[in-house]
C-alpha positions as CSV (number, residue, x, y, z in Angstrom):
1,M,100.4,115.8,176.6
2,I,100.2,119.5,175.9
3,N,102.1,121.7,178.4
4,Q,102.5,124.9,176.5
5,P,100.4,127.0,176.3
6,S,98.9,126.4,179.7
7,V,95.2,125.6,180.2
8,D,94.7,128.7,182.3
9,S,96.2,131.0,179.7
10,L,94.0,129.4,177.0
11,V,90.9,129.8,179.1
12,E,91.8,133.5,179.6
13,K,92.4,134.1,175.9
14,L,89.3,132.3,174.8
15,G,86.9,134.3,177.0
16,T,86.1,138.0,177.3
17,K,85.2,140.2,180.2
18,E,81.5,140.0,179.2
19,H,81.6,136.2,178.5
20,P,84.4,134.5,180.4
21,A,85.3,131.0,179.2
22,S,85.4,127.8,181.3
23,R,87.6,124.8,181.0
24,Y,84.6,122.9,179.6
25,A,84.1,125.6,176.9
26,L,87.8,125.3,176.1
27,C,87.5,121.5,175.6
28,V,84.5,122.0,173.4
29,V,86.1,124.7,171.2
30,V,89.4,122.8,170.9
31,A,87.6,119.5,170.0
32,K,85.4,121.1,167.4
33,R,88.4,122.9,165.8
34,A,90.5,119.7,165.9
35,R,87.7,117.9,164.1
36,Q,87.6,120.6,161.4
37,I,91.3,120.3,160.9
38,I,91.1,116.5,160.6
39,D,88.3,116.9,158.0
40,Q,90.3,119.4,156.0
41,E,93.3,117.0,156.0
42,Q,91.1,114.2,154.7
43,N,89.6,116.3,152.0
44,Q,93.0,117.5,150.8
45,G,94.6,114.0,151.1
46,I,97.1,115.1,153.8
47,K,98.2,112.2,156.1
48,E,100.1,114.3,158.6
49,L,100.5,117.9,159.5
50,P,104.0,119.4,158.9
51,G,106.3,118.8,161.9
52,N,104.1,116.0,163.2
53,V,101.9,118.6,165.0
54,K,98.7,117.1,166.4
55,E,95.4,118.6,165.6
56,I,94.6,119.4,169.2
57,A,97.9,121.1,169.6
58,L,97.3,123.2,166.5
59,A,93.9,124.2,167.8
60,C,95.5,125.3,171.1
61,Q,98.1,127.3,169.2
62,E,95.4,129.1,167.3
63,I,93.7,130.1,170.5
64,E,97.1,131.3,171.9
65,N,97.8,133.3,168.8
66,G,94.3,134.9,168.8
67,T,93.2,133.4,165.5
68,L,90.5,131.2,167.1
69,H,87.7,132.7,169.2
70,M,84.6,131.4,171.0
71,T,81.2,132.7,170.1
72,K,78.0,132.3,172.1
73,D,75.0,131.0,170.3
């Protein structure tokens, strides 16, 4: 279970004033990014991420750090 960063802080960082994010949007963005990470691992032959970090936790850290953003289609 992921306790840090909190869901509320991730929702705030994911959205903007013009386009606020929802918890649903957070789930979609994190799931898509986690799938991308898994695909990259498989293509590179990596079995585990360093430090046994899970893909979902890594996606959440990317949002927290500001390296992953949501775009509206």
